[in-house]
C-alpha positions in Angstrom: 14.3 25.0 23.6 13.1 22.0 21.5 12.4 18.8 23.4 14.4 15.8 21.9 11.5 13.5 22.7 9.2 15.5 20.4 11.7 15.3 17.6 12.0 11.5 18.0 8.2 11.2 18.2 7.7 13.3 15.1 10.4 11.4 13.2 8.7 8.1 14.3 5.3 9.3 13.2 6.8 10.5 9.9 8.3 7.0 9.4 5.0 5.3 10.0 3.2 7.7 7.6 5.9 7.0 5.0 5.3 3.3 5.4 1.5 3.6 5.1 2.0 5.9 2.1 4.3 3.3 0.5 1.8 0.5 1.1 -1.0 2.7 -0.4 1.1 3.4 -3.5 1.9 -0.3 -3.9 -1.9 -1.0 -3.8 -2.8 1.8 -6.2 -0.1 1.7 -8.8 -0.3 -2.0 -9.8 -4.0 -1.6 -10.7 -2.9 0.9 -13.4 -0.2 -1.4 -14.7 -2.6 -4.3 -14.8 -1.2 -6.6 -12.1 -0.9 -6.8 -8.3 -3.3 -7.1 -5.3 -5.6 -4.3 -6.6 -6.5 -6.5 -9.6 -7.0 -9.5 -7.4 -10.8 -9.7 -7.9 -10.4 -9.4 -11.7 -7.9 -12.3 -11.8 -10.1 -14.4 -9.5 -13.0 -14.1 -11.9 -11.2 -15.7 -14.9 -10.3 -19.2 -13.5 -14.0 -20.1 -12.8 -14.9 -19.1 -16.4 -12.3 -21.6 -17.6 -13.6 -24.4 -15.4 -17.2 -23.8 -16.5 
């Protein structure tokens, strides 16, 4: 017999993994498109060059 607690635990873990995977995809995909947090360092380099 399957323990309901195990099912809930596995579903909970699967949900957490899905969240982490989503965040990882959001960090990776914008760098390919050319915008987003992954390109942050590149965007931060351009304003100082304008000031100087």
